[in-house]
PQR file of N, CA, C, O and H, with PARSE charges and radii, in Angstrom:
ATOM      1  N   MET A   1     -10.916  23.239  -4.956 -0.4000 1.5000
ATOM      2  CA  MET A   1     -12.028  22.605  -4.289 -0.0000 2.0000
ATOM      3  C   MET A   1     -11.557  21.282  -3.681  0.5500 1.7000
ATOM      4  O   MET A   1     -10.992  20.435  -4.372 -0.5500 1.4000
ATOM      5  N   ALA A   2     -11.793  21.122  -2.404 -0.4000 1.5000
ATOM      6  CA  ALA A   2     -11.385  19.903  -1.715 -0.0000 2.0000
ATOM      7  C   ALA A   2     -12.345  18.765  -2.044  0.5500 1.7000
ATOM      8  O   ALA A   2     -13.546  18.967  -2.225 -0.5500 1.4000
ATOM      9  H   ALA A   2     -12.252  21.811  -1.842  0.4000 1.0000
ATOM     10  N   THR A   3     -11.783  17.573  -2.116 -0.4000 1.5000
ATOM     11  CA  THR A   3     -12.624  16.397  -2.360 -0.0000 2.0000
ATOM     12  C   THR A   3     -12.755  15.618  -1.064  0.5500 1.7000
ATOM     13  O   THR A   3     -11.927  15.748  -0.162 -0.5500 1.4000
ATOM     14  H   THR A   3     -10.808  17.408  -1.970  0.4000 1.0000
ATOM     15  N   LYS A   4     -13.788  14.818  -0.979 -0.4000 1.5000
ATOM     16  CA  LYS A   4     -13.979  13.981   0.209 -0.0000 2.0000
ATOM     17  C   LYS A   4     -12.839  12.978   0.320  0.5500 1.7000
ATOM     18  O   LYS A   4     -12.256  12.567  -0.683 -0.5500 1.4000
ATOM     19  H   LYS A   4     -14.460  14.712  -1.711  0.4000 1.0000
ATOM     20  N   SER A   5     -12.533  12.593   1.550 -0.4000 1.5000
ATOM     21  CA  SER A   5     -11.474  11.601   1.738 -0.0000 2.0000
ATOM     22  C   SER A   5     -11.995  10.176   1.583  0.5500 1.7000
ATOM     23  O   SER A   5     -11.204   9.236   1.507 -0.5500 1.4000
ATOM     24  H   SER A   5     -13.007  12.927   2.364  0.4000 1.0000
ATOM     25  N   VAL A   6     -13.325  10.005   1.536 -0.4000 1.5000
ATOM     26  CA  VAL A   6     -13.918   8.680   1.357 -0.0000 2.0000
ATOM     27  C   VAL A   6     -15.021   8.789   0.322  0.5500 1.7000
ATOM     28  O   VAL A   6     -15.843   9.705   0.372 -0.5500 1.4000
ATOM     29  H   VAL A   6     -13.967  10.769   1.598  0.4000 1.0000
ATOM     30  N   ASN A   7     -15.037   7.846  -0.622 -0.4000 1.5000
ATOM     31  CA  ASN A   7     -16.146   7.768  -1.567 -0.0000 2.0000
ATOM     32  C   ASN A   7     -16.555   6.309  -1.694  0.5500 1.7000
ATOM     33  O   ASN A   7     -16.133   5.474  -0.894 -0.5500 1.4000
ATOM     34  H   ASN A   7     -14.370   7.103  -0.662  0.4000 1.0000
ATOM     35  N   ALA A   8     -17.367   5.998  -2.686 -0.4000 1.5000
ATOM     36  CA  ALA A   8     -17.892   4.639  -2.823 -0.0000 2.0000
ATOM     37  C   ALA A   8     -16.814   3.606  -3.141  0.5500 1.7000
ATOM     38  O   ALA A   8     -16.992   2.425  -2.841 -0.5500 1.4000
ATOM     39  H   ALA A   8     -17.710   6.676  -3.336  0.4000 1.0000
ATOM     40  N   LYS A   9     -15.704   4.024  -3.741 -0.4000 1.5000
ATOM     41  CA  LYS A   9     -14.697   3.059  -4.193 -0.0000 2.0000
ATOM     42  C   LYS A   9     -13.389   3.094  -3.418  0.5500 1.7000
ATOM     43  O   LYS A   9     -12.629   2.127  -3.452 -0.5500 1.4000
ATOM     44  H   LYS A   9     -15.559   4.983  -3.984  0.4000 1.0000
ATOM     45  N   SER A  10     -13.113   4.186  -2.724 -0.4000 1.5000
ATOM     46  CA  SER A  10     -11.793   4.287  -2.115 -0.0000 2.0000
ATOM     47  C   SER A  10     -11.792   5.214  -0.910  0.5500 1.7000
ATOM     48  O   SER A  10     -12.754   5.933  -0.639 -0.5500 1.4000
ATOM     49  H   SER A  10     -13.731   4.972  -2.696  0.4000 1.0000
ATOM     50  N   LYS A  11     -10.665   5.165  -0.194 -0.4000 1.5000
ATOM     51  CA  LYS A  11     -10.425   6.045   0.940 -0.0000 2.0000
ATOM     52  C   LYS A  11      -9.057   6.672   0.745  0.5500 1.7000
ATOM     53  O   LYS A  11      -8.111   5.987   0.355 -0.5500 1.4000
ATOM     54  H   LYS A  11      -9.884   4.581  -0.414  0.4000 1.0000
ATOM     55  N   ARG A  12      -8.942   7.951   1.007 -0.4000 1.5000
ATOM     56  CA  ARG A  12      -7.685   8.671   0.813 -0.0000 2.0000
ATOM     57  C   ARG A  12      -6.825   8.556   2.073  0.5500 1.7000
ATOM     58  O   ARG A  12      -7.311   8.733   3.189 -0.5500 1.4000
ATOM     59  H   ARG A  12      -9.710   8.507   1.324  0.4000 1.0000
ATOM     60  N   PHE A  13      -5.539   8.257   1.873 -0.4000 1.5000
ATOM     61  CA  PHE A  13      -4.557   8.241   2.949 -0.0000 2.0000
ATOM     62  C   PHE A  13      -3.509   9.301   2.643  0.5500 1.7000
ATOM     63  O   PHE A  13      -2.990   9.358   1.529 -0.5500 1.4000
ATOM     64  H   PHE A  13      -5.143   8.113   0.966  0.4000 1.0000
ATOM     65  N   ASP A  14      -3.202  10.123   3.604 -0.4000 1.5000
ATOM     66  CA  ASP A  14      -2.094  11.068   3.472 -0.0000 2.0000
ATOM     67  C   ASP A  14      -1.036  10.640   4.477  0.5500 1.7000
ATOM     68  O   ASP A  14      -1.267  10.678   5.686 -0.5500 1.4000
ATOM     69  H   ASP A  14      -3.624  10.077   4.510  0.4000 1.0000
ATOM     70  N   VAL A  15       0.113  10.237   3.978 -0.4000 1.5000
ATOM     71  CA  VAL A  15       1.168   9.733   4.860 -0.0000 2.0000
ATOM     72  C   VAL A  15       2.499  10.384   4.520  0.5500 1.7000
ATOM     73  O   VAL A  15       2.720  10.848   3.401 -0.5500 1.4000
ATOM     74  H   VAL A  15       0.300  10.207   2.997  0.4000 1.0000
ATOM     75  N   ARG A  16       3.373  10.406   5.507 -0.4000 1.5000
ATOM     76  CA  ARG A  16       4.744  10.863   5.294 -0.0000 2.0000
ATOM     77  C   ARG A  16       5.636   9.623   5.327  0.5500 1.7000
ATOM     78  O   ARG A  16       5.456   8.743   6.168 -0.5500 1.4000
ATOM     79  H   ARG A  16       3.194  10.029   6.416  0.4000 1.0000
ATOM     80  N   VAL A  17       6.585   9.561   4.418 -0.4000 1.5000
ATOM     81  CA  VAL A  17       7.509   8.426   4.382 -0.0000 2.0000
ATOM     82  C   VAL A  17       8.935   8.951   4.390  0.5500 1.7000
ATOM     83  O   VAL A  17       9.192  10.060   3.921 -0.5500 1.4000
ATOM     84  H   VAL A  17       6.731  10.277   3.734  0.4000 1.0000
ATOM     85  N   PRO A  18       9.859   8.165   4.917 -0.5600 1.5000
ATOM     86  CA  PRO A  18      11.261   8.581   4.899  0.2800 2.0000
ATOM     87  C   PRO A  18      11.743   8.798   3.456  0.5500 1.7000
ATOM     88  O   PRO A  18      11.254   8.166   2.519 -0.5500 1.4000
ATOM     89  N   HIS A  19      12.702   9.697   3.306 -0.4000 1.5000
ATOM     90  CA  HIS A  19      13.231  10.021   1.976 -0.0000 2.0000
ATOM     91  C   HIS A  19      13.748   8.793   1.244  0.5500 1.7000
ATOM     92  O   HIS A  19      13.540   8.660   0.038 -0.5500 1.4000
ATOM     93  H   HIS A  19      13.099  10.211   4.067  0.4000 1.0000
ATOM     94  N   ASN A  20      14.420   7.890   1.959 -0.4000 1.5000
ATOM     95  CA  ASN A  20      14.984   6.718   1.284 -0.0000 2.0000
ATOM     96  C   ASN A  20      13.888   5.811   0.724  0.5500 1.7000
ATOM     97  O   ASN A  20      14.077   5.194  -0.324 -0.5500 1.4000
ATOM     98  H   ASN A  20      14.588   7.998   2.939  0.4000 1.0000
ATOM     99  N   ILE A  21      12.746   5.724   1.407 -0.4000 1.5000
ATOM    100  CA  ILE A  21      11.625   4.920   0.901 -0.0000 2.0000
ATOM    101  C   ILE A  21      11.027   5.594  -0.330  0.5500 1.7000
ATOM    102  O   ILE A  21      10.762   4.934  -1.336 -0.5500 1.4000
ATOM    103  H   ILE A  21      12.592   6.225   2.258  0.4000 1.0000
ATOM    104  N   ALA A  22      10.815   6.902  -0.251 -0.4000 1.5000
ATOM    105  CA  ALA A  22      10.256   7.640  -1.388 -0.0000 2.0000
ATOM    106  C   ALA A  22      11.172   7.536  -2.604  0.5500 1.7000
ATOM    107  O   ALA A  22      10.697   7.372  -3.728 -0.5500 1.4000
ATOM    108  H   ALA A  22      11.030   7.438   0.566  0.4000 1.0000
ATOM    109  N   ASP A  23      12.473   7.631  -2.385 -0.4000 1.5000
ATOM    110  CA  ASP A  23      13.429   7.508  -3.493 -0.0000 2.0000
ATOM    111  C   ASP A  23      13.375   6.113  -4.108  0.5500 1.7000
ATOM    112  O   ASP A  23      13.432   5.970  -5.329 -0.5500 1.4000
ATOM    113  H   ASP A  23      12.858   7.765  -1.472  0.4000 1.0000
ATOM    114  N   ALA A  24      13.265   5.086  -3.269 -0.4000 1.5000
ATOM    115  CA  ALA A  24      13.196   3.711  -3.774 -0.0000 2.0000
ATOM    116  C   ALA A  24      11.928   3.498  -4.588  0.5500 1.7000
ATOM    117  O   ALA A  24      11.963   2.831  -5.622 -0.5500 1.4000
ATOM    118  H   ALA A  24      13.218   5.202  -2.277  0.4000 1.0000
ATOM    119  N   VAL A  25      10.807   4.055  -4.135 -0.4000 1.5000
ATOM    120  CA  VAL A  25       9.555   3.937  -4.889 -0.0000 2.0000
ATOM    121  C   VAL A  25       9.737   4.548  -6.271  0.5500 1.7000
ATOM    122  O   VAL A  25       9.381   3.930  -7.275 -0.5500 1.4000
ATOM    123  H   VAL A  25      10.779   4.597  -3.295  0.4000 1.0000
ATOM    124  N   GLU A  26      10.281   5.741  -6.328 -0.4000 1.5000
ATOM    125  CA  GLU A  26      10.470   6.414  -7.622 -0.0000 2.0000
ATOM    126  C   GLU A  26      11.394   5.611  -8.535  0.5500 1.7000
ATOM    127  O   GLU A  26      11.169   5.539  -9.743 -0.5500 1.4000
ATOM    128  H   GLU A  26      10.570   6.243  -5.513  0.4000 1.0000
ATOM    129  N   ARG A  27      12.428   5.011  -7.960 -0.4000 1.5000
ATOM    130  CA  ARG A  27      13.387   4.228  -8.739 -0.0000 2.0000
ATOM    131  C   ARG A  27      12.776   2.941  -9.264  0.5500 1.7000
ATOM    132  O   ARG A  27      13.110   2.497 -10.362 -0.5500 1.4000
ATOM    133  H   ARG A  27      12.611   5.070  -6.978  0.4000 1.0000
ATOM    134  N   LEU A  28      11.883   2.339  -8.488 -0.4000 1.5000
ATOM    135  CA  LEU A  28      11.395   0.999  -8.798 -0.0000 2.0000
ATOM    136  C   LEU A  28      10.050   0.956  -9.509  0.5500 1.7000
ATOM    137  O   LEU A  28       9.642  -0.104  -9.983 -0.5500 1.4000
ATOM    138  H   LEU A  28      11.611   2.700  -7.596  0.4000 1.0000
ATOM    139  N   LYS A  29       9.354   2.083  -9.595 -0.4000 1.5000
ATOM    140  CA  LYS A  29       8.075   2.090 -10.312 -0.0000 2.0000
ATOM    141  C   LYS A  29       8.302   1.685 -11.758  0.5500 1.7000
ATOM    142  O   LYS A  29       9.306   2.046 -12.372 -0.5500 1.4000
ATOM    143  H   LYS A  29       9.685   2.944  -9.211  0.4000 1.0000
ATOM    144  N   GLU A  30       7.347   0.924 -12.293 -0.4000 1.5000
ATOM    145  CA  GLU A  30       7.425   0.529 -13.695 -0.0000 2.0000
ATOM    146  C   GLU A  30       6.975   1.685 -14.580  0.5500 1.7000
ATOM    147  O   GLU A  30       6.296   2.599 -14.113 -0.5500 1.4000
ATOM    148  H   GLU A  30       6.531   0.631 -11.795  0.4000 1.0000
ATOM    149  N   ASP A  31       7.352   1.648 -15.857 -0.4000 1.5000
ATOM    150  CA  ASP A  31       6.946   2.693 -16.796 -0.0000 2.0000
ATOM    151  C   ASP A  31       5.429   2.816 -16.809  0.5500 1.7000
ATOM    152  O   ASP A  31       4.721   1.821 -16.970 -0.5500 1.4000
ATOM    153  H   ASP A  31       7.904   0.905 -16.237  0.4000 1.0000
ATOM    154  N   GLY A  32       4.938   4.022 -16.643 -0.4000 1.5000
ATOM    155  CA  GLY A  32       3.507   4.270 -16.678 -0.0000 2.0000
ATOM    156  C   GLY A  32       2.787   4.004 -15.370  0.5500 1.7000
ATOM    157  O   GLY A  32       1.592   4.280 -15.256 -0.5500 1.4000
ATOM    158  H   GLY A  32       5.513   4.830 -16.513  0.4000 1.0000
ATOM    159  N   GLU A  33       3.491   3.473 -14.381 -0.4000 1.5000
ATOM    160  CA  GLU A  33       2.865   3.167 -13.090 -0.0000 2.0000
ATOM    161  C   GLU A  33       2.885   4.415 -12.210  0.5500 1.7000
ATOM    162  O   GLU A  33       3.916   5.074 -12.078 -0.5500 1.4000
ATOM    163  H   GLU A  33       4.461   3.249 -14.474  0.4000 1.0000
ATOM    164  N   SER A  34       1.749   4.728 -11.615 -0.4000 1.5000
ATOM    165  CA  SER A  34       1.693   5.878 -10.717 -0.0000 2.0000
ATOM    166  C   SER A  34       2.179   5.466  -9.328  0.5500 1.7000
ATOM    167  O   SER A  34       2.244   4.282  -8.999 -0.5500 1.4000
ATOM    168  H   SER A  34       0.912   4.192 -11.722  0.4000 1.0000
ATOM    169  N   THR A  35       2.514   6.460  -8.537 -0.4000 1.5000
ATOM    170  CA  THR A  35       2.907   6.184  -7.158 -0.0000 2.0000
ATOM    171  C   THR A  35       1.755   5.521  -6.416  0.5500 1.7000
ATOM    172  O   THR A  35       1.972   4.608  -5.619 -0.5500 1.4000
ATOM    173  H   THR A  35       2.462   7.422  -8.804  0.4000 1.0000
ATOM    174  N   GLY A  36       0.543   5.970  -6.671 -0.4000 1.5000
ATOM    175  CA  GLY A  36      -0.631   5.368  -6.039 -0.0000 2.0000
ATOM    176  C   GLY A  36      -0.773   3.900  -6.381  0.5500 1.7000
ATOM    177  O   GLY A  36      -1.062   3.081  -5.508 -0.5500 1.4000
ATOM    178  H   GLY A  36       0.366   6.711  -7.319  0.4000 1.0000
ATOM    179  N   GLN A  37      -0.571   3.559  -7.651 -0.4000 1.5000
ATOM    180  CA  GLN A  37      -0.656   2.154  -8.072 -0.0000 2.0000
ATOM    181  C   GLN A  37       0.422   1.324  -7.383  0.5500 1.7000
ATOM    182  O   GLN A  37       0.162   0.208  -6.935 -0.5500 1.4000
ATOM    183  H   GLN A  37      -0.336   4.224  -8.360  0.4000 1.0000
ATOM    184  N   PHE A  38       1.625   1.870  -7.301 -0.4000 1.5000
ATOM    185  CA  PHE A  38       2.726   1.177  -6.640 -0.0000 2.0000
ATOM    186  C   PHE A  38       2.377   0.909  -5.178  0.5500 1.7000
ATOM    187  O   PHE A  38       2.560  -0.202  -4.681 -0.5500 1.4000
ATOM    188  H   PHE A  38       1.836   2.777  -7.665  0.4000 1.0000
ATOM    189  N   VAL A  39       1.877   1.930  -4.499 -0.4000 1.5000
ATOM    190  CA  VAL A  39       1.555   1.805  -3.082 -0.0000 2.0000
ATOM    191  C   VAL A  39       0.424   0.804  -2.864  0.5500 1.7000
ATOM    192  O   VAL A  39       0.500  -0.015  -1.949 -0.5500 1.4000
ATOM    193  H   VAL A  39       1.729   2.832  -4.903  0.4000 1.0000
ATOM    194  N   VAL A  40      -0.613   0.854  -3.679 -0.4000 1.5000
ATOM    195  CA  VAL A  40      -1.730  -0.087  -3.532 -0.0000 2.0000
ATOM    196  C   VAL A  40      -1.242  -1.519  -3.731  0.5500 1.7000
ATOM    197  O   VAL A  40      -1.620  -2.409  -2.969 -0.5500 1.4000
ATOM    198  H   VAL A  40      -0.675   1.519  -4.423  0.4000 1.0000
ATOM    199  N   THR A  41      -0.411  -1.751  -4.739 -0.4000 1.5000
ATOM    200  CA  THR A  41       0.130  -3.092  -4.982 -0.0000 2.0000
ATOM    201  C   THR A  41       0.962  -3.562  -3.792  0.5500 1.7000
ATOM    202  O   THR A  41       0.862  -4.716  -3.376 -0.5500 1.4000
ATOM    203  H   THR A  41      -0.104  -1.027  -5.357  0.4000 1.0000
ATOM    204  N   ALA A  42       1.780  -2.665  -3.249 -0.4000 1.5000
ATOM    205  CA  ALA A  42       2.598  -3.017  -2.086 -0.0000 2.0000
ATOM    206  C   ALA A  42       1.727  -3.322  -0.874  0.5500 1.7000
ATOM    207  O   ALA A  42       1.999  -4.269  -0.136 -0.5500 1.4000
ATOM    208  H   ALA A  42       1.861  -1.728  -3.587  0.4000 1.0000
ATOM    209  N   LEU A  43       0.691  -2.531  -0.665 -0.4000 1.5000
ATOM    210  CA  LEU A  43      -0.209  -2.769   0.464 -0.0000 2.0000
ATOM    211  C   LEU A  43      -0.947  -4.090   0.317  0.5500 1.7000
ATOM    212  O   LEU A  43      -1.100  -4.827   1.291 -0.5500 1.4000
ATOM    213  H   LEU A  43       0.471  -1.761  -1.264  0.4000 1.0000
ATOM    214  N   GLU A  44      -1.406  -4.397  -0.889 -0.4000 1.5000
ATOM    215  CA  GLU A  44      -2.088  -5.677  -1.129 -0.0000 2.0000
ATOM    216  C   GLU A  44      -1.169  -6.847  -0.790  0.5500 1.7000
ATOM    217  O   GLU A  44      -1.595  -7.815  -0.161 -0.5500 1.4000
ATOM    218  H   GLU A  44      -1.282  -3.799  -1.681  0.4000 1.0000
ATOM    219  N   GLY A  45       0.091  -6.754  -1.209 -0.4000 1.5000
ATOM    220  CA  GLY A  45       1.052  -7.815  -0.915 -0.0000 2.0000
ATOM    221  C   GLY A  45       1.300  -7.967   0.574  0.5500 1.7000
ATOM    222  O   GLY A  45       1.384  -9.086   1.082 -0.5500 1.4000
ATOM    223  H   GLY A  45       0.437  -5.967  -1.720  0.4000 1.0000
ATOM    224  N   GLU A  46       1.416  -6.854   1.274 -0.4000 1.5000
ATOM    225  CA  GLU A  46       1.650  -6.902   2.722 -0.0000 2.0000
ATOM    226  C   GLU A  46       0.431  -7.447   3.458  0.5500 1.7000
ATOM    227  O   GLU A  46       0.579  -8.205   4.417 -0.5500 1.4000
ATOM    228  H   GLU A  46       1.348  -5.945   0.861  0.4000 1.0000
ATOM    229  N   ILE A  47      -0.760  -7.077   3.028 -0.4000 1.5000
ATOM    230  CA  ILE A  47      -1.984  -7.604   3.647 -0.0000 2.0000
ATOM    231  C   ILE A  47      -2.044  -9.118   3.486  0.5500 1.7000
ATOM    232  O   ILE A  47      -2.332  -9.830   4.448 -0.5500 1.4000
ATOM    233  H   ILE A  47      -0.880  -6.461   2.249  0.4000 1.0000
ATOM    234  N   LYS A  48      -1.778  -9.617   2.286 -0.4000 1.5000
ATOM    235  CA  LYS A  48      -1.798 -11.067   2.045 -0.0000 2.0000
ATOM    236  C   LYS A  48      -0.755 -11.776   2.897  0.5500 1.7000
ATOM    237  O   LYS A  48      -1.027 -12.838   3.457 -0.5500 1.4000
ATOM    238  H   LYS A  48      -1.544  -9.039   1.504  0.4000 1.0000
ATOM    239  N   ARG A  49       0.437 -11.196   2.998 -0.4000 1.5000
ATOM    240  CA  ARG A  49       1.512 -11.793   3.794 -0.0000 2.0000
ATOM    241  C   ARG A  49       1.093 -11.904   5.257  0.5500 1.7000
ATOM    242  O   ARG A  49       1.297 -12.940   5.891 -0.5500 1.4000
ATOM    243  H   ARG A  49       0.658 -10.333   2.543  0.4000 1.0000
ATOM    244  N   ARG A  50       0.513 -10.845   5.782 -0.4000 1.5000
ATOM    245  CA  ARG A  50       0.103 -10.857   7.190 -0.0000 2.0000
ATOM    246  C   ARG A  50      -1.077 -11.788   7.432  0.5500 1.7000
ATOM    247  O   ARG A  50      -1.163 -12.414   8.488 -0.5500 1.4000
ATOM    248  H   ARG A  50       0.348 -10.004   5.267  0.4000 1.0000
ATOM    249  N   GLN A  51      -1.989 -11.888   6.467 -0.4000 1.5000
ATOM    250  CA  GLN A  51      -3.114 -12.819   6.605 -0.0000 2.0000
ATOM    251  C   GLN A  51      -2.614 -14.257   6.645  0.5500 1.7000
ATOM    252  O   GLN A  51      -3.097 -15.061   7.444 -0.5500 1.4000
ATOM    253  H   GLN A  51      -1.920 -11.379   5.609  0.4000 1.0000
ATOM    254  N   ARG A  52      -1.643 -14.589   5.783 -0.4000 1.5000
ATOM    255  CA  ARG A  52      -1.074 -15.942   5.797 -0.0000 2.0000
ATOM    256  C   ARG A  52      -0.381 -16.221   7.127  0.5500 1.7000
ATOM    257  O   ARG A  52      -0.522 -17.304   7.694 -0.5500 1.4000
ATOM    258  H   ARG A  52      -1.251 -13.936   5.135  0.4000 1.0000
ATOM    259  N   LYS A  53       0.370 -15.237   7.618 -0.4000 1.5000
ATOM    260  CA  LYS A  53       1.068 -15.387   8.894 -0.0000 2.0000
ATOM    261  C   LYS A  53       0.061 -15.586  10.023  0.5500 1.7000
ATOM    262  O   LYS A  53       0.259 -16.443  10.884 -0.5500 1.4000
ATOM    263  H   LYS A  53       0.485 -14.357   7.157  0.4000 1.0000
ATOM    264  N   GLN A  54      -1.002 -14.811  10.027 -0.4000 1.5000
ATOM    265  CA  GLN A  54      -2.032 -14.930  11.060 -0.0000 2.0000
ATOM    266  C   GLN A  54      -2.720 -16.290  10.993  0.5500 1.7000
ATOM    267  O   GLN A  54      -2.988 -16.901  12.027 -0.5500 1.4000
ATOM    268  H   GLN A  54      -1.162 -14.114   9.328  0.4000 1.0000
ATOM    269  N   ALA A  55      -3.007 -16.765   9.788 -0.4000 1.5000
ATOM    270  CA  ALA A  55      -3.656 -18.070   9.624 -0.0000 2.0000
ATOM    271  C   ALA A  55      -2.750 -19.185  10.141  0.5500 1.7000
ATOM    272  O   ALA A  55      -3.226 -20.119  10.786 -0.5500 1.4000
ATOM    273  H   ALA A  55      -2.789 -16.269   8.948  0.4000 1.0000
ATOM    274  N   ARG A  56      -1.448 -19.095   9.866 -0.4000 1.5000
ATOM    275  CA  ARG A  56      -0.499 -20.094  10.373 -0.0000 2.0000
ATOM    276  C   ARG A  56      -0.470 -20.077  11.895  0.5500 1.7000
ATOM    277  O   ARG A  56      -0.484 -21.130  12.532 -0.5500 1.4000
ATOM    278  H   ARG A  56      -1.061 -18.336   9.342  0.4000 1.0000
ATOM    279  N   THR A  57      -0.431 -18.892  12.473 -0.4000 1.5000
ATOM    280  CA  THR A  57      -0.390 -18.758  13.927 -0.0000 2.0000
ATOM    281  C   THR A  57      -1.644 -19.338  14.560  0.5500 1.7000
ATOM    282  O   THR A  57      -1.565 -20.033  15.573 -0.5500 1.4000
ATOM    283  H   THR A  57      -0.420 -18.036  11.956  0.4000 1.0000
ATOM    284  N   GLU A  58      -2.800 -19.056  13.970 -0.4000 1.5000
ATOM    285  CA  GLU A  58      -4.063 -19.557  14.513 -0.0000 2.0000
ATOM    286  C   GLU A  58      -4.176 -21.073  14.360  0.5500 1.7000
ATOM    287  O   GLU A  58      -4.750 -21.737  15.223 -0.5500 1.4000
ATOM    288  H   GLU A  58      -2.864 -18.491  13.147  0.4000 1.0000
ATOM    289  N   SER A  59      -3.639 -21.624  13.276 -0.4000 1.5000
ATOM    290  CA  SER A  59      -3.728 -23.077  13.075 -0.0000 2.0000
ATOM    291  C   SER A  59      -2.788 -23.834  14.011  0.5500 1.7000
ATOM    292  O   SER A  59      -3.020 -25.005  14.309 -0.5500 1.4000
ATOM    293  H   SER A  59      -3.173 -21.084  12.575  0.4000 1.0000
ATOM    294  N   GLU A  60      -1.736 -23.175  14.473 -0.4000 1.5000
ATOM    295  CA  GLU A  60      -0.804 -23.801  15.409 -0.0000 2.0000
ATOM    296  C   GLU A  60      -1.350 -23.802  16.829  0.5500 1.7000
ATOM    297  O   GLU A  60      -0.889 -24.577  17.667 -0.5500 1.4000
ATOM    298  H   GLU A  60      -1.547 -22.224  14.231  0.4000 1.0000
ATOM    299  N   SER A  61      -2.315 -22.954  17.107 -0.4000 1.5000
ATOM    300  CA  SER A  61      -2.873 -22.844  18.474 -0.0000 2.0000
ATOM    301  C   SER A  61      -3.817 -23.973  18.788  0.5500 1.7000
ATOM    302  O   SER A  61      -4.367 -24.029  19.888 -0.5500 1.4000
ATOM    303  H   SER A  61      -2.690 -22.325  16.426  0.4000 1.0000
TER
END
């Protein structure tokens, strides 16, 4: 049975990644950490990094 791709708490992403990235994720995940948890943590970090960069750019204008 298929599940919805969007619910009240989350949205599903299906992506393809290069083999070297997938291998690095598997190597670097902490004990008990799921791939989903790893990806969400990485995305949160990248979002914060880009928000800081955008804020710096806007403050320089």
